[in-house]
C-alpha positions as CSV (number, residue, x, y, z in Angstrom):
1,M,-141.8,23.6,30.9
2,I,-143.8,20.5,30.0
3,W,-145.3,19.2,26.8
4,A,-148.3,16.9,26.7
5,S,-151.3,16.2,24.6
6,F,-154.7,14.5,25.0
7,G,-157.7,13.3,23.0
8,W,-161.0,11.7,23.5
9,G,-159.5,8.4,24.4
10,G,-156.6,9.4,26.7
11,I,-153.5,11.4,27.4
12,S,-149.9,11.3,26.2
13,S,-147.0,10.9,28.5
14,I,-145.5,14.2,29.8
15,C,-142.3,15.5,28.4
16,F,-140.2,17.8,30.6
17,V,-138.4,20.4,28.6
18,D,-135.2,22.1,29.9
19,G,-134.5,25.5,28.5
20,R,-136.0,26.9,25.3
21,M,-137.4,24.6,22.7
22,N,-136.4,24.9,19.0
23,A,-138.0,23.4,15.9
24,K,-135.7,20.3,16.0
25,G,-136.5,19.7,19.7
26,Y,-140.2,20.1,19.0
27,R,-140.0,17.3,16.3
28,E,-138.1,15.1,18.8
29,V,-140.9,15.6,21.4
30,L,-143.6,14.8,18.8
31,N,-141.7,11.7,17.6
32,K,-141.4,10.4,21.2
33,H,-144.7,11.5,22.7
34,L,-147.3,11.8,19.9
35,I,-146.5,9.6,16.9
36,G,-147.8,6.1,17.6
37,I,-150.3,7.1,20.3
38,G,-152.4,9.6,18.4
39,S,-154.8,6.9,17.2
40,C,-155.0,5.5,20.7
41,M,-156.0,8.9,22.1
42,C,-158.2,10.0,19.2
43,G,-159.2,7.2,16.9
44,S,-158.1,6.6,13.4
45,D,-159.2,9.9,11.9
46,W,-157.7,12.6,14.2
47,I,-156.5,16.1,13.8
48,F,-153.7,17.6,15.8
49,Q,-154.3,21.1,17.3
50,Q,-151.5,23.5,18.1
51,D,-151.2,27.3,18.1
52,N,-149.0,29.5,16.0
53,A,-145.8,29.4,18.1
54,P,-142.8,29.9,15.7
55,I,-141.6,26.3,16.3
56,H,-145.0,25.0,15.4
57,R,-145.1,27.0,12.1
58,A,-141.5,26.2,11.2
59,K,-141.5,25.0,7.6
60,V,-139.3,22.0,8.5
61,N,-142.0,21.0,11.1
62,L,-144.9,21.5,8.7
63,T,-143.1,19.3,6.3
64,W,-142.5,16.7,9.0
65,F,-146.3,16.6,9.9
66,K,-147.0,15.9,6.2
67,S,-144.4,13.2,6.1
68,Q,-145.9,11.6,9.2
69,K,-149.4,11.9,7.8
70,V,-150.5,14.0,10.8
71,N,-153.4,16.3,9.9
72,V,-152.9,19.6,11.6
73,L,-155.8,22.0,12.3
74,P,-155.3,25.2,10.4
75,W,-154.8,28.0,13.0
76,P,-155.4,31.6,11.9
77,S,-153.1,34.4,13.1
78,L,-154.2,36.4,16.0
79,S,-156.9,33.9,16.9
80,P,-158.1,33.6,20.5
81,A,-156.7,30.8,22.6
82,L,-159.2,28.1,22.2
83,N,-157.0,25.0,22.6
84,P,-158.5,23.0,25.5
85,I,-155.0,21.9,26.5
86,E,-154.8,25.3,28.2
87,N,-157.8,24.3,30.4
88,L,-156.3,20.8,31.0
89,C,-153.0,22.5,32.2
90,G,-155.1,24.6,34.6
91,I,-156.7,21.4,36.0
92,L,-153.2,19.9,36.3
93,A,-151.8,22.9,38.1
94,R,-154.6,22.9,40.6
95,K,-154.0,19.2,41.3
96,V,-150.2,19.7,41.6
97,Y,-150.5,22.7,44.0
98,A,-153.6,21.6,45.9
99,G,-153.7,22.8,49.5
100,G,-150.8,25.2,48.8
101,K,-148.3,22.4,48.3
102,Q,-144.7,23.5,47.9
103,F,-141.8,21.5,46.6
104,R,-138.2,21.4,47.8
105,T,-136.7,19.9,44.7
106,K,-137.4,19.8,41.0
107,E,-137.7,16.0,41.2
108,Q,-140.4,16.2,43.8
109,L,-142.3,18.6,41.5
110,K,-141.8,16.4,38.5
111,T,-143.0,13.3,40.4
112,T,-146.2,15.2,41.5
113,I,-146.8,16.5,38.0
114,I,-146.6,13.0,36.5
115,K,-148.9,11.5,39.3
116,S,-151.4,14.3,38.9
117,W,-151.4,14.0,35.1
118,E,-152.2,10.3,35.4
119,E,-155.1,11.0,37.7
120,I,-156.9,13.1,35.1
121,S,-160.2,11.4,34.4
122,I,-161.5,10.3,31.0
123,E,-164.7,12.3,31.9
124,Q,-162.6,15.5,32.1
125,L,-161.0,14.7,28.7
126,H,-164.5,14.1,27.2
127,A,-165.8,17.3,28.6
128,L,-162.9,19.3,27.1
129,V,-163.2,17.7,23.7
130,E,-167.0,18.2,23.7
131,S,-166.5,21.9,24.5
132,I,-164.8,22.6,21.2
133,P,-167.9,23.3,19.1
134,E,-169.1,25.7,21.8
135,R,-165.7,27.4,21.9
136,I,-165.8,28.0,18.1
137,F,-169.4,29.2,18.2
138,E,-168.5,31.7,21.0
139,V,-165.7,33.1,18.9
140,I,-168.0,33.5,15.9
141,K,-170.7,35.1,18.1
142,L,-168.2,37.6,19.6
143,N,-166.7,38.3,16.3
144,G,-163.2,37.2,17.4
145,A,-163.3,39.0,20.7
146,K,-162.2,37.5,24.0
147,T,-164.3,34.5,25.2
148,K,-164.8,32.9,28.6
149,Y,-162.5,30.1,27.5
């Protein structure tokens, strides 16, 4: 599993996660890969978007976000998956496995993931960020039903 984030201005580094992540591990990833670069990716007034995974909603992590002065987008229960990171992961997967590429070792795969992540263009990031209002409108229009996103 990997963790990564992006904003209008760029991408975070990729964090490879072995095994299951818990609330403490999630905070460690955020400390290493999000804090300090959020303003570089998103400007001075940015909001972090995540879903309702249990480790994201853990009280200790919500308290941590407040202590770090990270604004987190409120995320309703049972909401459709609108986070554009899902689309970015699709772009990444297509790059990694282009032409039916197969990997012999985990290290080969990791190297290709990192290289492919670094090749993502700023135009792709801008398009995903700019799509957010349309995503929200689509959910409202469909009364919460499944969208094309």
